[in-house]
MARDRENDO-174799 format. One line per 3 residues: number of its first residue (from 1); their letters; for each residue x, y, z of N, C-alpha, C, O, CB. Coordinates in nm, 4 decimals. Atoms other than C-alpha are relative to their C-alpha. Glycine has a CB too. Example, Ala and Ser with C-alpha at 12.3 -4.5 7.8 and 13.67 -1.06 7.14 Angstrom:
% MARDRENDO-174799
1 = AS = 0.0890/-0.1190/0.0000/1.2300/-0.4500/0.7800/0.0900/0.1200/0.0000/0.1936/0.1181/0.0665/-0.0992/0.0027/0.1246; -0.0820/-0.1190/-0.0060/1.3670/-0.1060/0.7140/-0.0770/0.1090/0.0730/-0.0261/0.2198/0.0899/0.0414/0.0462/-0.1415
% end
This chain:
% MARDRENDO-174799
1 = MSV = -0.1113/-0.0251/-0.1389/0.1344/-0.6067/-0.8828/-0.0684/-0.1036/0.0779/-0.1846/-0.1417/0.0641/0.0049/0.1762/0.0939; 0.0620/0.1236/-0.1191/0.0744/-0.8661/-0.6191/0.0145/0.0583/0.0949/0.0843/0.1549/0.0640/0.0659/-0.1461/0.0270; -0.0290/-0.0187/-0.1251/0.0841/-0.7842/-0.2479/-0.0299/-0.1000/0.0872/-0.1102/-0.1888/0.0585/-0.0498/0.1013/0.0375
4 = PTS = -0.0162/0.1550/-0.0818/0.1267/-1.0330/0.0232/-0.1475/-0.0236/0.0002/-0.2359/0.0599/-0.0189/0.0779/-0.0050/0.1816; 0.1165/0.0638/-0.0118/-0.1509/-1.2672/0.0637/-0.0173/-0.0647/0.1293/0.0528/-0.0189/0.2195/-0.0131/-0.0879/-0.1005; -0.0196/0.0565/-0.1216/-0.2199/-1.4764/0.3411/0.1075/-0.1021/0.0212/0.1377/-0.1437/0.1330/-0.1125/-0.0506/0.0340
7 = SPV = -0.1552/0.0563/0.0027/0.0854/-1.6638/0.2762/0.0766/0.0618/-0.1044/0.0419/0.1137/-0.2105/0.0117/-0.1585/-0.0260; -0.0815/-0.0907/0.1271/0.3853/-1.5331/0.1127/0.0166/-0.0710/-0.1391/0.1217/-0.1255/-0.1729/0.1635/0.0361/0.0456; 0.0117/0.0324/0.1085/0.2903/-1.6316/-0.2036/-0.0012/0.0931/-0.1476/-0.1111/0.1446/-0.1685/-0.0927/-0.0593/0.0247
10 = SGG = 0.0025/-0.1105/0.0832/0.3567/-1.4088/-0.5040/-0.0870/-0.0652/-0.1546/-0.0815/-0.1805/-0.1973/0.1768/0.0581/-0.0208; 0.0941/0.0353/0.1056/0.1124/-1.4119/-0.8127/-0.0198/0.1739/-0.0388/0.0469/0.2680/0.0045/-0.1579/-0.1051/0.0605; 0.0528/-0.1012/0.0539/-0.0918/-1.1348/-1.0150/0.1083/0.0506/-0.1093/0.2121/-0.0090/-0.1382/-0.0400/0.0977/0.1078
13 = RVD = -0.0967/-0.0643/0.0975/0.0721/-0.9099/-1.2709/0.1143/0.0405/0.0080/0.2049/0.0154/-0.0714/-0.0329/0.0839/-0.0397; -0.1651/0.0025/-0.0337/0.3576/-0.8020/-1.1274/0.0447/-0.0256/0.1391/-0.0092/0.0429/0.2260/0.0667/0.1374/-0.0322; -0.0037/0.0428/-0.1000/0.5085/-0.9700/-0.8471/0.1111/0.1143/0.0986/0.2257/0.1578/0.0869/0.0333/-0.1488/-0.0266
16 = ATA = -0.0977/-0.1214/-0.1372/0.6223/-0.7232/-0.5298/0.1370/-0.0253/0.0505/0.2245/0.0540/0.0853/-0.0747/0.0020/0.1620; -0.1132/0.0699/-0.0481/0.8701/-0.9545/-0.4357/0.1545/0.0075/-0.1175/0.2740/0.0124/-0.0883/-0.0651/-0.1645/0.0230; -0.0822/-0.0066/0.0976/1.0579/-0.9418/-0.7465/0.0945/0.0941/-0.0342/0.0562/0.2061/-0.0001/-0.0568/-0.0097/-0.0785
19 = GPG = -0.0859/-0.0687/-0.0091/1.3606/-0.7786/-0.8322/-0.0226/0.1594/-0.0594/-0.1288/0.2076/-0.0199/0.0931/-0.0757/-0.0516; 0.0416/-0.1364/0.0103/1.3794/-0.3907/-0.9916/-0.1136/-0.0357/-0.1143/-0.1088/-0.1091/-0.2130/0.1307/0.1178/-0.0430; 0.0869/-0.0472/0.0990/1.0779/-0.2991/-1.1514/-0.0172/0.1325/-0.1033/0.0813/0.1843/-0.1559/-0.0881/-0.0025/0.0621
22 = PTP = -0.0075/-0.1490/0.0801/0.9485/0.0245/-1.3543/0.0334/0.0927/0.0898/0.0359/0.0818/0.2124/-0.1349/0.0542/-0.0692; -0.0515/-0.1668/-0.0651/1.0550/0.3616/-1.2562/-0.1255/0.0420/0.0804/-0.2344/0.0623/0.0266/0.0347/0.1438/-0.1412; 0.0870/-0.0639/-0.1215/0.8635/0.4779/-0.9330/-0.0446/0.0984/-0.0464/0.0120/0.1716/-0.1275/0.0617/0.0382/0.1273
25 = VDP = 0.0634/-0.1362/0.0847/0.6157/0.7300/-1.0041/0.0503/0.1388/0.0961/0.0697/0.2564/0.0651/-0.2078/-0.0083/-0.0088; -0.0372/-0.1131/-0.0892/0.7138/0.9054/-0.6859/0.1352/-0.0573/0.0661/0.1539/-0.1540/0.1399/-0.1253/0.0393/0.1165; -0.1640/0.0602/-0.0312/1.1010/0.8852/-0.6435/0.0237/-0.0094/0.1453/0.1056/-0.0926/0.1843/0.1298/0.1054/-0.0603
28 = APF = -0.0311/0.0441/-0.1244/1.0884/0.9140/-0.2805/0.0220/-0.1324/0.0751/-0.0501/-0.2271/0.0438/-0.0709/0.0442/0.0483; 0.0477/0.1389/-0.0194/1.1297/0.6315/-0.1166/-0.0553/0.0071/0.0877/-0.0876/0.1145/0.1386/0.0745/-0.1009/0.0103; 0.1188/0.0288/-0.0880/0.9185/0.4617/0.1187/0.0296/-0.0009/0.1205/0.0953/-0.0916/0.1715/-0.0637/-0.1144/-0.0208
31 = DID = -0.0286/-0.0537/-0.1795/0.9305/0.6199/0.4843/-0.1255/-0.0443/0.0738/-0.2347/0.0056/0.0469/0.0147/0.1980/0.0302; 0.1155/0.0731/-0.0909/0.7065/0.4008/0.7500/-0.0222/0.1175/0.1180/-0.1028/0.0981/0.2089/0.0588/-0.1726/0.0765; 0.0039/-0.0985/-0.1080/0.7550/0.7339/0.9669/-0.0816/0.1622/-0.0924/-0.0811/0.2765/-0.0468/0.1970/0.0217/0.0681
34 = AAW = 0.0389/-0.0742/0.0801/0.5761/0.9266/0.6659/-0.1454/0.0005/0.0193/-0.2033/-0.1056/0.0426/0.0478/-0.0303/-0.1187; 0.1799/0.0464/0.0488/0.1754/1.0129/0.6273/-0.0131/-0.0346/-0.1071/0.0362/0.0396/-0.1921/-0.1144/0.1009/-0.0024; 0.0624/0.0351/0.1193/0.0289/0.8165/0.3529/-0.1529/0.0277/-0.0285/-0.2392/0.0830/0.0397/0.0221/-0.1307/-0.0111
37 = ELN = 0.1441/-0.0022/0.0371/-0.2706/0.7937/0.1738/-0.0162/-0.0710/-0.1352/0.0781/-0.0815/-0.2137/-0.0560/0.1497/-0.0078; 0.0422/0.0418/0.1424/-0.4531/0.6322/-0.1286/0.0552/0.1163/-0.0882/0.0767/0.2316/-0.0508/-0.1718/-0.0192/-0.0181; -0.0096/-0.1330/0.0734/-0.3696/0.8290/-0.4141/-0.1174/0.0452/-0.0323/-0.1992/-0.0454/-0.0482/0.0746/-0.0009/-0.1176
40 = PKV = 0.1026/-0.0786/0.0583/-0.6264/1.0495/-0.5192/-0.0684/-0.0680/-0.1301/-0.1801/-0.1159/-0.1496/0.0615/0.1359/-0.0348; 0.0554/0.0701/0.1521/-0.6387/0.9275/-0.8794/0.0016/-0.1361/0.0179/-0.0313/-0.2125/-0.0728/0.0955/0.0295/-0.1407; 0.0693/0.1869/-0.0374/-0.6811/0.5776/-0.7459/-0.1190/-0.0376/0.0592/-0.1400/-0.0015/0.1750/0.0812/-0.0838/0.1035
43 = ALR = 0.0898/0.0832/-0.0310/-0.9769/0.3858/-0.7194/0.0292/-0.1410/0.1168/0.1363/-0.2016/0.1217/-0.0356/-0.0375/-0.1334; -0.0253/0.0822/-0.0779/-1.0038/0.1416/-0.4663/-0.1562/-0.0898/0.0048/-0.2550/-0.0365/0.0554/0.0604/0.0735/0.1298; 0.1148/0.0576/0.0064/-1.2805/-0.1458/-0.5268/0.0148/-0.1601/0.0512/0.0740/-0.2532/-0.0034/-0.0501/0.0202/-0.1435
46 = PEP = -0.0233/0.1288/-0.0975/-1.3217/-0.4307/-0.2480/-0.0774/-0.0715/-0.0625/-0.1796/-0.0334/-0.1197/-0.0324/0.0010/0.1569; 0.0043/0.1411/0.0359/-1.3546/-0.7703/-0.3398/-0.0117/-0.1120/0.0573/0.0718/-0.1231/0.1470/0.0745/-0.0234/-0.0445; -0.0181/0.1137/-0.1090/-1.4305/-1.1065/-0.1874/0.1605/-0.0597/0.0387/0.1981/-0.0831/0.1535/-0.0888/-0.1303/-0.0590
49 = FGA = -0.1390/0.0215/-0.0395/-1.0531/-1.2046/-0.2262/0.0665/0.1300/0.0319/0.1872/0.1087/0.0428/0.0771/-0.0720/-0.1085; -0.0901/-0.1087/-0.0902/-0.9269/-0.8333/-0.0835/-0.0628/0.1191/-0.1197/-0.1796/0.1500/-0.0962/0.2236/-0.0326/0.0136; 0.0289/-0.1086/0.0650/-0.9662/-0.5476/-0.3716/0.1052/0.0509/-0.1397/0.2234/0.0257/-0.1629/-0.0042/0.0977/0.1137
52 = LLY = -0.0645/-0.0393/0.1666/-0.8839/-0.3881/-0.7431/0.0046/0.1306/0.0570/-0.0818/0.1868/0.1243/-0.1057/-0.0224/-0.1735; -0.0547/-0.1363/-0.0195/-0.6778/-0.0676/-0.7133/0.0152/0.0317/-0.1673/0.0828/-0.0430/-0.2380/0.1593/0.0053/0.1036; 0.0156/-0.0485/0.1503/-0.7398/0.1168/-1.0788/0.0965/0.1494/0.0196/0.0503/0.2341/0.0960/-0.1973/0.0296/-0.0552
55 = HFG = -0.0613/-0.1285/-0.0030/-0.4809/0.4164/-1.1096/-0.0392/0.0970/-0.1272/0.0521/0.0945/-0.2098/0.1528/-0.0243/0.0065; 0.0730/-0.0649/0.1006/-0.6851/0.6495/-1.3708/0.1743/0.0707/-0.0540/0.2113/0.0140/-0.1567/-0.1568/0.1237/0.0680; -0.1033/-0.0485/0.0257/-0.3456/0.8335/-1.4193/0.1201/-0.0691/-0.0624/0.1983/0.0006/-0.1272/0.0217/0.0454/0.0947
58 = TRK = -0.1054/0.0589/0.0281/-0.0939/0.5521/-1.4942/-0.0847/-0.1030/-0.1084/-0.0463/-0.1465/-0.2169/0.0855/-0.0582/0.1350; 0.1278/0.0976/0.0867/-0.4477/0.3275/-1.6119/0.0962/-0.1698/0.0640/0.0887/-0.2766/0.0033/-0.0024/0.0374/-0.2652; -0.0340/0.1285/-0.0367/-0.2425/0.0491/-1.3909/-0.0989/-0.0554/0.0710/-0.1820/0.0204/0.1209/0.1141/-0.0077/0.0675
61 = LSF = 0.1036/0.0825/-0.0939/-0.4556/-0.2172/-1.2085/0.0918/-0.1406/0.0844/0.1630/-0.2325/0.0438/-0.1449/-0.0721/-0.1212; -0.0621/0.0456/-0.1302/-0.3370/-0.3705/-0.8968/-0.1247/-0.1226/0.0722/-0.2454/-0.1071/0.0907/0.0289/0.1610/0.1125; 0.0910/0.0945/-0.1212/-0.4815/-0.6836/-0.6809/0.0509/0.0224/0.0999/0.1729/0.0252/0.1162/-0.0082/-0.1547/-0.0013
64 = LKN = -0.0553/0.0466/-0.1659/-0.4741/-0.6842/-0.3149/-0.0479/-0.1350/0.0446/-0.1689/-0.1484/0.0625/-0.0613/0.1072/0.1267; 0.0483/0.1352/-0.0577/-0.5084/-1.0328/-0.1972/0.0189/-0.0085/0.1462/0.0545/-0.1176/0.1907/0.0747/-0.1197/-0.0634; -0.0006/0.0335/-0.1179/-0.5069/-0.9786/0.1467/-0.0996/0.1533/0.0700/-0.0955/0.2755/0.0565/0.1732/-0.0332/0.0480
67 = LTV = 0.1042/-0.0959/-0.0573/-0.7743/-0.8077/0.3334/0.0493/0.0995/0.1190/0.0099/0.2150/0.1351/-0.1191/-0.0880/0.0561; -0.0889/-0.0552/-0.0685/-0.5386/-0.7247/0.6028/0.0616/0.1496/-0.0716/0.0453/0.2553/-0.0105/0.0999/-0.1112/0.0198; -0.0408/-0.0835/0.0666/-0.3844/-0.4938/0.3670/-0.0693/0.1018/-0.0457/-0.0500/0.2230/-0.0367/0.0434/-0.0454/-0.0710
70 = VGI = 0.1418/-0.0891/0.0465/-0.6990/-0.3803/0.2124/-0.0002/0.1419/0.1140/0.0414/0.2563/0.0960/-0.1780/-0.1204/0.0291; 0.0211/-0.0549/-0.1243/-0.7898/-0.2517/0.5793/0.1339/0.1103/0.0231/0.1023/0.2280/0.0403/-0.0120/-0.1283/0.1145; -0.1219/-0.0930/0.0058/-0.4135/-0.0769/0.5974/-0.0343/0.1002/-0.1055/-0.0427/0.2200/-0.0787/0.1416/-0.0775/-0.0360
73 = VQS = -0.0404/-0.1310/0.1285/-0.4221/0.1185/0.2746/-0.1223/0.0575/0.0094/-0.1137/0.1672/-0.0457/0.0388/-0.0461/-0.1850; 0.1312/-0.0870/-0.0096/-0.8037/0.2421/0.3422/0.0028/0.0894/0.1525/-0.0653/0.1899/0.1728/-0.1484/-0.1156/-0.0074; -0.0048/-0.1065/-0.0807/-0.7021/0.3763/0.6736/0.1661/0.0606/0.0463/0.2172/0.0749/0.1574/-0.0873/-0.0491/0.1223
76 = LAD = -0.1151/-0.0594/0.0170/-0.3757/0.5188/0.5831/0.0094/0.1561/0.0783/0.0685/0.2164/0.1678/0.0177/0.0026/-0.1533; 0.0423/-0.1698/-0.0364/-0.5281/0.8619/0.5778/-0.0166/0.0232/0.1080/0.0232/0.1353/0.1397/-0.1170/0.0609/-0.0484; 0.0584/-0.0080/-0.1122/-0.6691/0.8056/0.9155/0.0994/-0.0056/0.1324/0.0563/0.0054/0.2471/-0.0968/-0.1025/-0.0050
79 = HRS = -0.0747/-0.0126/-0.0990/-0.3302/0.7903/1.1078/0.1578/0.0888/-0.0698/0.2039/0.0991/-0.1835/0.0136/-0.1623/0.0668; -0.1152/-0.0528/0.0561/-0.0141/0.9824/1.1180/0.1484/0.0024/-0.0849/0.2259/0.0874/-0.1288/0.0106/0.0202/0.0581; -0.1214/0.0694/0.0550/0.2436/0.7553/0.9841/-0.0498/-0.1380/-0.0852/-0.1664/-0.1743/-0.0693/0.1057/-0.0411/0.1326
82 = ADE = 0.0127/0.1063/0.0061/0.2655/0.4384/0.8071/-0.0244/-0.1233/0.1182/-0.1003/-0.2201/0.1236/0.0835/-0.0033/-0.0614; -0.0275/0.1063/-0.1231/0.3709/0.2632/1.1373/-0.0815/-0.0004/0.1043/-0.0882/-0.0888/0.1897/0.1240/0.0151/0.0641; 0.0972/0.0018/-0.0934/0.0908/0.4204/1.3259/-0.1250/-0.0790/-0.0538/-0.2182/-0.1148/0.0183/-0.0313/0.1402/0.0386
85 = ALA = 0.1198/0.0832/0.0632/-0.1436/0.2325/1.0569/0.0085/-0.1458/0.0173/-0.0820/-0.2250/0.0436/-0.0105/0.0228/-0.1511; -0.0544/0.1775/-0.0396/0.0604/-0.1145/1.0919/-0.0374/-0.0087/0.1440/-0.1159/-0.1026/0.1573/0.1981/-0.0419/-0.0138; 0.0076/-0.0122/-0.1302/0.0342/-0.0648/1.4536/-0.1793/-0.0139/0.0082/-0.2284/-0.1223/0.0400/0.0816/0.1503/0.0562
88 = AAG = 0.1237/0.0352/-0.0075/-0.3477/-0.0069/1.4410/-0.0806/-0.1145/-0.0617/-0.1969/-0.1410/-0.0313/-0.0444/0.0901/-0.0284; 0.0401/0.1008/0.0610/-0.4095/-0.2735/1.2474/0.0173/-0.1751/0.0622/-0.0313/-0.2821/0.0256/0.0666/0.0290/-0.1194; -0.0332/0.0866/-0.0668/-0.2574/-0.4917/1.4947/0.1204/-0.0831/-0.0467/0.1355/-0.1895/0.0133/-0.1020/-0.0600/0.0185
91 = IEA = -0.0756/0.0373/0.0346/0.0415/-0.5771/1.3007/0.1257/-0.0174/0.1080/0.1702/0.0824/0.1646/0.0019/0.0610/-0.0977; -0.0986/0.0530/-0.0511/0.3218/-0.7833/1.4856/0.1581/0.0564/-0.0630/0.1878/0.0864/-0.1786/-0.0322/-0.1440/-0.0182; -0.1406/0.0259/0.1088/0.7032/-0.7525/1.4367/0.0238/-0.0947/-0.0783/0.0791/-0.0764/-0.1867/0.1153/-0.0124/0.0545
94 = AER = -0.0644/0.0935/0.1058/0.7602/-1.0360/1.2877/-0.1198/-0.0310/-0.0955/-0.1331/-0.1439/-0.1426/0.0686/-0.1460/0.0684; 0.0970/-0.0004/0.1000/0.4618/-0.9716/1.0660/0.0293/0.1546/-0.0962/-0.0393/0.1865/-0.1933/-0.1607/-0.0120/0.0826; -0.0010/-0.1338/0.0427/0.5697/-0.6292/0.9633/0.1282/0.0090/-0.1148/0.1268/0.1148/-0.1778/0.0185/0.1024/0.1378
97 = PLY = -0.0914/0.0078/0.1179/0.8631/-0.6916/0.7063/-0.1047/-0.0418/-0.1097/-0.0855/0.0303/-0.2076/0.1323/-0.1121/0.0194; 0.0479/0.0421/0.1143/0.5985/-0.8713/0.4581/-0.1271/0.1430/-0.0149/-0.1498/0.1946/-0.1243/-0.0573/-0.1818/0.0140; 0.0660/-0.1232/0.0567/0.3449/-0.5662/0.4979/0.0458/0.1125/-0.0235/-0.0147/0.1848/-0.1027/-0.0825/0.0333/0.0568
100 = LQA = -0.0989/-0.1055/0.0641/0.6021/-0.3064/0.4694/0.0511/-0.0317/-0.1564/0.0292/0.0479/-0.2477/0.1366/0.0061/0.0979; 0.0154/0.0648/0.1534/0.6948/-0.5044/0.1444/-0.1090/0.0463/-0.0941/-0.0769/0.0656/-0.2114/-0.0267/-0.1507/0.0090; 0.1366/0.0302/0.0672/0.3442/-0.4716/0.0146/-0.0328/0.1621/-0.0146/-0.0720/0.2080/-0.1219/-0.1260/-0.1060/0.1045
103 = LRA = 0.0196/-0.1170/-0.0163/0.3129/-0.1032/0.1438/0.0982/0.0895/-0.1219/0.0603/0.1628/-0.2133/0.0275/0.0225/0.1524; -0.1207/-0.0405/0.1207/0.6650/-0.0122/-0.0579/-0.0361/-0.0191/-0.1183/-0.0217/0.0779/-0.1928/0.1294/-0.0754/0.0004; 0.0170/0.0179/0.1147/0.5520/-0.1794/-0.3525/-0.1421/0.0879/-0.0784/-0.1663/0.1223/-0.1940/0.0001/-0.1450/0.0007
106 = LAD = 0.1204/-0.0954/0.0648/0.2236/0.0150/-0.3762/0.0456/0.1537/-0.0018/0.0199/0.2233/-0.1001/-0.1500/-0.0104/0.0975; -0.0738/-0.1384/0.0454/0.4096/0.3570/-0.3151/0.1202/-0.0324/-0.0994/0.1780/0.0691/-0.1381/0.0658/0.0852/0.1389; -0.1046/-0.0149/0.1246/0.6726/0.2469/-0.5772/-0.0886/0.0209/-0.1280/-0.0435/0.0940/-0.2161/0.1033/-0.1452/-0.0219
109 = SGM = 0.0775/-0.0274/0.1100/0.3788/0.2339/-0.8324/-0.0619/0.0844/-0.0164/-0.1314/0.0905/-0.1179/-0.0621/-0.0623/-0.0254; 0.1087/-0.0920/-0.0093/0.2091/0.5343/-0.7220/-0.1328/-0.0128/0.0632/-0.2047/0.0818/0.0953/-0.0245/0.0263/-0.1082; 0.1375/0.0061/-0.0431/-0.0928/0.3640/-0.5978/-0.0209/0.0629/0.1726/-0.1353/0.0888/0.2101/-0.0450/-0.1705/-0.0178
112 = ITR = -0.0086/-0.0821/-0.1312/-0.0072/0.5257/-0.2153/0.0825/0.1323/-0.0408/0.1846/0.1305/-0.1095/0.0810/-0.0900/0.1293; -0.0656/-0.0849/-0.0367/0.0938/0.8319/-0.1779/0.0282/0.0983/0.1184/-0.0543/0.1149/0.2082/-0.0153/0.0342/-0.0668; -0.0045/-0.1038/-0.1496/0.2653/1.1081/0.0851/-0.1211/0.0818/-0.0103/-0.1872/0.1015/-0.1123/0.1456/0.1201/0.0151
115 = RPP = 0.1264/-0.0700/-0.0169/-0.0048/1.3080/0.2170/0.0586/0.1306/0.0114/0.1215/0.1319/0.1173/-0.0953/-0.0451/0.1235; -0.0252/-0.1274/-0.0200/0.0887/1.6827/0.1862/-0.0122/0.0205/0.1482/-0.0907/-0.0396/0.2215/-0.0867/0.0845/-0.0808; -0.0119/-0.0429/-0.1241/0.1833/1.8467/0.4973/-0.0692/0.0858/0.0481/-0.1061/0.1848/-0.0152/0.0942/0.0312/0.0212
118 = GSS = 0.1338/-0.1034/-0.0329/-0.0547/2.0075/0.7230/-0.0969/-0.1052/0.0196/-0.1641/-0.1157/0.1223/-0.0557/0.1189/-0.1323; 0.1245/0.1124/0.0398/-0.2820/1.7216/0.6158/-0.0414/-0.1196/0.0881/-0.1322/-0.2015/0.0741/0.0372/-0.0727/-0.1298; 0.0144/0.1660/-0.0496/-0.2187/1.4551/0.8737/-0.1127/0.0473/0.1109/-0.1317/0.1605/0.1555/0.1737/-0.0967/0.0813
121 = PDA = 0.1128/-0.0054/-0.1073/-0.5076/1.3937/1.1197/0.0237/0.0187/0.1428/0.1433/-0.0011/0.1643/-0.0697/-0.1156/-0.0032; -0.0121/-0.0126/-0.1242/-0.5287/1.4516/1.4823/-0.0018/-0.1168/0.0982/-0.0422/-0.1181/0.2145/-0.0839/0.0784/0.0254; 0.0444/0.1022/-0.1060/-0.5121/1.1172/1.5997/0.1438/-0.0172/0.0799/0.1523/-0.0935/0.1761/-0.0660/-0.1585/-0.0731
% end
């Protein structure tokens, strides 16, 4: 899976901009107003190009090729919603569709999951 790079160029094993892909692990659609977090079954390893994500349940490997996306994913648990995480990262309205696409692809693949109710931070 590929998520946005510094330019909207696709790459990696699965293109996040491609048409329908595998069946999502979490059938709930991505909701920007919901609380999200890195899936507890996923390890994130920072790399010079961004990060590697490995899902121990599905054995999927994903590449994040944008340090801003890495920071947003790492901060999701610190915010009440994905929208707040994007705002905290300084993502402007014009850039949001690209970052929402990346988060949607990560949610569809089960790399990020909705946080259980009552576990939201007091942000």
